N, C-alpha and C positions, 0 to 999 in steps of 0.2 A: 321171598323166600318169609316164611312165618318166623316172627321174634316171640312165639310163645314158647313157655321151656316145655320139654317133651315129661312125659310120662307122670302129670300132677294129676291130683284126684280130682274127682269133676267140682263144679264150686259149689259152695257150702250154702245150705239155705240161711237166711238170717234168723236168729236167734228167737226163741219165744220170750213174749213180756213176760219177766219172774220178780218176782218182791227184790227190792233196794239192796237188802243186805243179803242176800241168798244166793249171789252171784260170784263163785270164788273156783270154778272149776276151770281145767286148763283148756277148754273152750272158750270161756269169758277170758281167758289171759292171750292165749295165743289160736285164733280161731282160722288162721289162714292156712292155706296147703300145704307148706311145707315144713310145717311144724305137727301133722297130724298122726303121723307115726317115726318111728325111728329110723326106715328107708326113704321115706320122704327129706328127710332132714338132712340123714346120709349125701342124700342127690342134690339137695338145695347146696350144700356146702361144699362139693363137688365145681358146682358153677359158678362159686364166688366170682372170680375174674369176670367172665361173659355177664354176672349181673351186676357187678361193679360199674364195670362199662358202661353198661344200660343208664344205671341211674345217678353217674358222677354229676353230670350236669343236668339231668331232666329236670326239669323247673313246674312246680305248680302253676294255677291261676288263681285269678283273685275269687272266679265264681266255686272254683273245686274249693280253697280255704272257707268260704262259707257255706256252702252243700254239705261238707263233713262236721257239720250240728246234728246230723241224724244220728251220729256215733255216740252221740252221746244221751240218745231212747228219749230225754226230756230235755224241753227249753231252760236256759237260764231266763229269770224274767227282765223284762224292760222296765227298769224302774228309778235309773240315775236321768238327773238333769245336770246343765253346766252347774247349777249350785252345789251337786255331788260332787261334780268332779275337781271341782274348782279347792274345795276343801279335802276332796282324799289326796289331792295333789299339794297341798300346805301340809296334810298330816304327815304324809310319807317322807316329805322332804323334810320338815322344820323337826329336827329331834335333839339329842344334847350337842350336836357338832359345833354348831353356834358358840355356845358357852364354853366349851372346853378347848377348843383349838384355836380361837381367836386368840387368846392370851397368851398362848404359846409359839403364834407366828406371829403376834405383835413384839416378840422380842427380837425375833430374826429380821422384822420387813420394817419395824417401827409405825409409825401414820401412815404409811404407805399400805399397808397391809389391807387400807380399804379399796386400794384397786388391784390389789390380789384378787380380795371378792367380787370384784367389779370386774375382773379378766375370766375367773371359773364363771361367773353367771353368764356372760356372753359365750363361754365354751358351751355349756350347760345348754342355756337356749339355742344356739344352734342343733345340738342334738335333739329337743324339743321338737324344734319345725321339721326336721324330717320326720321325728315318730308321729307330728301329729298330721302330715298330710297321710300316713301311709293307715293311720287310723281312719281318718275318714273318707277314704278309696276301698279298705279291706275290712271292715267294723267287726273283727273274728276278736275270737279271745287268746288266739296268739301273742299277740304281740309283734315282738320282732323277729320271734320263731317265724310267724305264717309270712311276714315281708320279706326274709332273705331268703327261704323255701320258692316265693312266687320268682323272685329275680336272679339269685345268686345261685339258685338249684339244691336239690333233694341232699349234697355230701354237705354243700357248706353249712345247709340250715343244721344237719346234726349236727355238726362241730359247735355251732351255736347253741344249740338243744342241750347239749351235753355241758355246756358252759354255764347256759341259764340254770340248769337245774343246780348245778353246781354252784353258781351265785346265790341262788333259792336257800340251800341249806346252809351254806358259810355265812351267807348274810343275817338271816333267824338266829342263827348260834351265836356270831360274837356280838349282833343285839342284846340277843338274851343275858349273856356275860357282860357287857357293857352295862345293863339294867341293872344289875345285881352290885356291879362295883359300885356303880354312884348311890344306889340305897344305901351300901354299906358304907360310904364314904360322907353320908349326911349324919349317920350315927356314929361312927368313929372315922374322923377324917385321917387318922395315923396309921389306919391297917385297915385297907380297901377289902382284904384278903378273909377277913375273920368269920364270916358268915361260910365260907368253903373248907372243904374235908379235904386235908392235906393225906396223900396216899405216899409214903417214901418209894416203895417199891416200883411204882411209875415212874416212865422218862419226864425230864426236866419237860414243861409245857405241856404235861397232861396229868401233873400229879395232883393237882385242885380239883377236886370234883364240887359242882355248883349245882345244890337241887335247886336254888332258886331261880335262876335261869332258864331249870326246866320248868317249873311251876307257870311261871309269868309267859312259856312260850306255850303250855297248855291251854292257859286260859283265855289269851286272845285267839289262839285260834282257834277254839271252842265256838268264841263270839263270831267269828269271820264265817265258821261254818253254818250257825243258825239262821242267818239271812242275808243277802247284801244290803239291803233297805235300811236295815234295823241296824247294821253294820255302819254303813254311812251317814244316818242321823246321829249314833253315838261319838263319831268320830267327827261331826262338824260344830256339834256344840261341845267338845273339848276343845277343838283347834279353835275355836273364836276366842276361847279363854286364854289361849298361848300367843293368840294374836295381838289381844289386850295387854298382856303381861310384855310382849315385847316393844309394843309402842308406848307404855309405862317406861320402860327402860331407857329409851331412847330419848324421851322427854326429860326425867331424872338426868341424863349423862348430859343434854347440852344446857341444863338449867345450872348446872354444878359444873361447866367445862372454864377449862383454862386454857387459852389460843396458843400459848407459849409452849402448850406441851405438845403442838405439831411439828417444831424446830427441833433438830431437824426432819424433813419429810421423809427424806431417802437415806436414811443412815447407812443401808449397805446397796445403795445405788439399784439400777435394775435387775443385776441377781438375785436381789433380794427380794424384790417383787412377786416376781418368776418361780422361785424357789417355795415362796408362801402359797402361792397360786396353786400349786401341784399339791398343796396338804389340804388347801382349803375347799377343793373341790369335793372332796367325801360329803362336804353339806351339804350339795345340791344333788345328789344323786337319791333314789328312788322313784322318780318321775316317770320313768317307764312300768313302772308296777299301771299306773293309771293309765294308760295304752290298753291295757287287757282291759278294761271295763266296757270297751267298745260295744262288744257284743249285749253290754246289758243297759248301754244309753238310748234314750228314747230316740233323741233327733241326735245321730253324731256329727252331720255335718256342719250343725249348729254348736252345739255343746262342748264338740272335743277341741275345737280351735278356742273356744272362749276359757275352758277350763282348764286345761294344759299351758295355753301361750299365758294366759291374764294370770295364773297363779305362781308361773314361773319367774315373771317380770315383777310382780310385787315383791315375793321372796327375795330378788336379786335388790330390789330397793330396801329393804328391811336390814339385809345384809349388812349392806355397804353402811347404812347408819348406825347399826350398831357397833360395827367395828369402827367405826368416827367416834361416835360417841364414850367408847372407852378409851382410846388415846387422847380424847378433849380432857377427862376426867383424871387420869392418870399419865404420868411421864410413861414412855413405853420402856424404858431402864427400870423401872418399880414395878412394872405389874404382875401379879402373881401368876405363875405358869400354871398350875394346879386348879385355882380357884379365881379366874381373874375378876367375873363381875361379882360374886360376892364379897372379896378383900376391898374392893372398889365401893362398894357401898359402906362397906364398914367404916372406911376412912371418910366419909362425907356424913356421919354419924347415922346412917340407916343400917342397922346393924339387921334387923329384923327381915331387911328385903333378901338377904343371901337364903332366906328359907321360900321366898317367894320365888326365886330363882332357880334354888334345886329343884322344887316340885315341879315347876315349870320343865326342865329338863327331863324329869322322870316322863312326865305327862308327855313329851314330845315323842320320848322313845318307845311309850306304852303306845301312840297313834302310828309308830311307824311299824312296828309288830304287826300291829291291825290292818294297817294297808299291806303293807310285805305280803302277808299272810294271803289275802285276798287275791292278791297279784300272782303271786308262785303257783298257787293253786290252778289259775285261769292257763296260764305257762302248759303246767302239768297237762292240763284236759288237751289242748291241743296238740301237744307233743303226743299224746296218748290217742288222739284222734287219727292221725296219721301212720298210728301202727309203731313209732319209733319205739314205744314202749308198749305193754299192755294195752289194751284199749278198756281194761276193767278201771282204769283209773280216769278215763273221760267220760263216765256215766256221771252225770246230773239227778240229786235227788228231787224226786216230782216233788214233795212239800214245801220243802224249803230254797228249790231253783239253785243250790251251791253245789259243787263238786267235791263231796266231802269225801269222796274215795283220794282224790288227789290232794286234797287239805291234812290227811291222815297220812300220808306220806311222805310229805314235807314236813308233819311237824314231826313223826315218827324218829327222822332221821336227823333232822334239827336239834331234837331233844337230846339223843345219844350223843351228836359230835359236841352240843354246850355244854353238856356234863363233863367230859375230859377235857376239850381243847382250851388253851389260855388265847386271849384275844390276839397276839402277835403272830403265833402258828396261823390264824384265819385270815387276818387282814391282808396279806400281800397277793393271794392266790384270788382275793374277793376283787381286789383292787383291779387287776391282770383281766379277769373276765369282762368286766362292767367296760370299761373303756374299750377293748378289742368289740366287744358287741355294737357299741356307740360309733366305733369307725366303721363298720360293716354294713352299718343303717345308714349312712352317710354315703357309702360308696353304692349301696343297693337302690337307692335315691336316684344316684346320677344313671347307674341302669336303668331306672324306670322310666325317665325321662329322655334318652338316647339311643337306646335298642328296645325293639320289637321283633321278636323271632318271626320269619319270615317276610318281614316287612324293611328292617333295614340290610342295605346291601352291604358285601364283604368290605369292599371301598370304603366306605363308611364304618364298618364294624374296627375295621383295622386301626382309622384315624382315634376312633372313640378309644381303642384299648391302648394308642400309644400316647395320648394325651393324660390319661387314667392313671398310667404308670409311669408317667413323668409327676404327676402330682404325688402320688405315694413315695416314688422313690426320692424326690427333693422331701418330702415330710420327716423321710428315715435321715437322710442327709441331713438335716440342721439339727436332729434330735441327738444324730451322732456327735456332731461335731461341740456341742452344748455339753454331753456329757463327758465329752474328752477334756473340756477346760481350755477348750479352742475360744479366744474370743475376738480373733482379729475378724476384720469386716470382709475380707477377702471369699472365705468361705462361705458366709451368709449372705454375700451378694450372688454367689454363684448358683447355689439352692435356690433362693429366693427368686431367680430369673428363672431357672424351671419350673418352679410353682407356678410362677405368673404365665409362662408360656404354654405349658398343659392347659391351665385355668381358660386363659383367652383363646386357644385353639379349638376348646370343648366348648366354648360360647358361639366359635363360629359355624359350628355343626346343626345341622337343623333337628329339631327338638322331633322325637317322633312321638310323644305322647302328651296333652295340656290335661293338667288336674281340672276334673269335672267341676268341683265344688271350692276348694280349699287348698292353694299351694305353696311351697317355699317361694318366698322371693330371692329372687338374685340368683336364681342358677344358672351355671354351675358355681359362682363364686363363694356362694356361703357353706354349700355341700363340701365343697374342695377346704375351705379354712375351718370348720368340724374335722375332716381327715385329718389333716395338719395339726389342730390342736389336738385332739387325741392320742394320736400317735406321739407327740411330744412329752403327754402327760405318762403314757405308757413307759417311755422312755425315762422317767424320772424313779420310776421302782428300781429297788435293786436284783441283782443277777437272781438271787435265789426267788425274785417274784417268778421270772421265768423257768427258772427249772423247774419250779411247781406246777406251773401252767402247763408246761410242754410234758410232765409227767403225767397230767392229768388227761390231757387231751389223748395222750398214749393209751392210755386203758380205756377211755371212753372209743377209740379205736376199734381195738379189737372187741367190745362187747357189738358194735357197727358189725363188724367183718361176718359175726356166729349168730349176730340174732337182727339188729335193725335192718341189715341189709335184707334179707332173704322176706322180713315181714313185710316191708315197704314195696318191694318187687312183687311179692303175690298180691298185695292188696292193688298195686297199677294196673296188673295183669287182668285181675277181676273188674277193675271200672272199667278197661276196656271191654273185656267178655259185654259186662251189663251195656253198652253203648254201642256195639253191634247190634245187640238183640234188639234195641229200642229201636237201632236204625231199621232193622230190616222188619219192625212192625209197623215203621210209619211206612215204608215202602209198600207196604201188603196192602196197607190201608188205602193208600195214592190209587194201586191198580183196583181194589175193589171199588173206587167211589167212580175210577173211570170206567 
């Protein structure tokens, strides 16, 4: 029985080459069959349930993700080396967080905030391992979207895609607001809102307009659109300066240290360490943006592991040393929560250093915006190549080699959100989306290693699902126990035992795929640990974050049911038809030769 949709119009011819900025017709945005006429769309909507069943667990392939580049009509330029990736990761990750958050959390965890940074760094590094293996095997612009589409299927990939776009918009908007707040604090520490415009008729949280945030977003995104190599050069030059300032802070901190300030090291015990770790983790986010640069990397199998793993290892060490230097310079009970390093330098007679710290923090936020703009546009490009959003956003400019349409899309929405929304409204949704995707990537890596369609037996698949369920369930159990303030050892022991049994059982299963070049070590232990740590951090977010996340996801699903599902279904159908035609030509050629 044929699985082709009935009464569809004939396949469309490929679009003619036209000037880049002269493509904004309905055919450019919705070229597939279901959107050609109103009657075709009504027919498509009437088939929503069977189409949903078809696409729900439909998985892409490595080659399909790489071959989708033709949707962009122009190639992105392969111009990045391990040196570029190293500093792109540094520029994306090292923003103002280390300067702002350290003082706040040192008042909670005391000197043990150093261990909080180490624990969060380990969690981030586990996610980096997973991203690196995927980026080496599938060097496409889509990053986590492509990886999830290959391993967990079209539907999960769409949920991730929606959250990726949400993360792109909210992350950029939040960083733009942070930039303007920090800049204002350097000029007027007593009023960080003095550069904003208050509109009393708007709701609280949306009533402070921020034109400076809009300006910095527009500037950084314009630079990102001008060319990948140019943007990378600007980033590594400024990032090297930041690295030198950080080394200077560490050296000064150790020279003016007082070891008695480290006592007591654990004023709040293990609970203080973990509470601080959940917060300082956000100083490590941003590395996933670098994975989207794989398509523009000259030698992905060599450059990506060096750039990603190398940079995150160095960043973790620097963060720990900076936190240790601060708590050795100043007793943790006396640390200024708003300007920890600036006040610490004041106390040792180096008042001028606070301006160095301020400029370094601003520079860090600027490079985070710059690299974030590049990564967000490439995520959007690959999502558009899959037709989950209009393929018009997948077009790459022939001269710059950058996805200008995708960059403009993210920039305009981010500017609107940044103009109106306060930081507290933006942060909780952004945090949930980031951790959720990191957790899914770890799951996808385990699926990649232990399940191959038409190769893995049903018996082995059932065992794998049971082990994976044990890992995820026990991780949720530990998170629930911790957030219910249960500190007894029995519950944690039982949950930990289930996690260990699930991971050990998975280790005994035969691996169906081995990485060709670079792979995560100690599989399944490290990915299972990544799942547990990300779920634990998700649990540390308040119920409001969960509510906002589920509301946003529900809105995304409405879009999927009425638009994304039918566009991807049509594209899959068209690809099947083209494959049949190619097979037919191949058979005809064989007959002719014989």
